[in-house]
Phi, psi and omega in degrees: 000132182286149177279140175278150180276355188193180175295156189286132179304136181091357180282164178302314184295323185292310177304323177297301192293330177291325170297319177298314184291327178293335175274005175105007180110345181209145179207150172278163186294321184294332177280344176272340186288344179289340179271342194257149178292165189300325188287353177263006186285331175287151186297329181289314177298315179300317180297310181295313189262351180236299184290326174294315186291315172292330178287320174307321184267007179055041187261342184212159171224153178241141178282142175306321179285327190232082185296332186292329186264127174260135181242140179274136174278176176300329177299310184301312180299317182294316177300311184290331184300330171301329186249342184258132176294113190270326184256131174280144176303145184273138185282115177242168181295126182267132182249112180283147171255137181284129183272130178298150176295161175269150180245127182293147176285162184281129184295139174260149176294158182283132177271098185291335186291338176284337186273146180285144179284166177288152178301141175292147183247154177275167175284131178095000179280348176261014189287341183287348182286336189276350181279121183286150177258168174254123176221114187056045174088343185257150177268122183237141181279156178291140189291339180272358185282163182268011187285000000 
């Protein structure tokens, strides 16, 4: 199995080195926590899975007087350069496009042959409609009946 030249893409250490280079080559630990999942926010986990991995690959170094600041080595900048967009896009004037209005499709006549016919009914299946209802004490015939 080939030895990796740096952390696995997508790992916490990989996200951290890309963020360090993106911030100009040095960053405080607090600036890196925003790109990492919550489980790496403790100091112990951050040291084990980010600082130690990057230091083992010689991609960062920490200064003795300021342990909070991580600086990318030239190897680290070269490694992250493959993944980090180094040139920011130039801001130009945005010219919006007017979206043309939508046009409704032409209505077509209903094709009755495609629709299913009503189910056949048995003799006596509509007799329930002849039973009158009570509304306010008055008997009212069903509206669908032929009475």
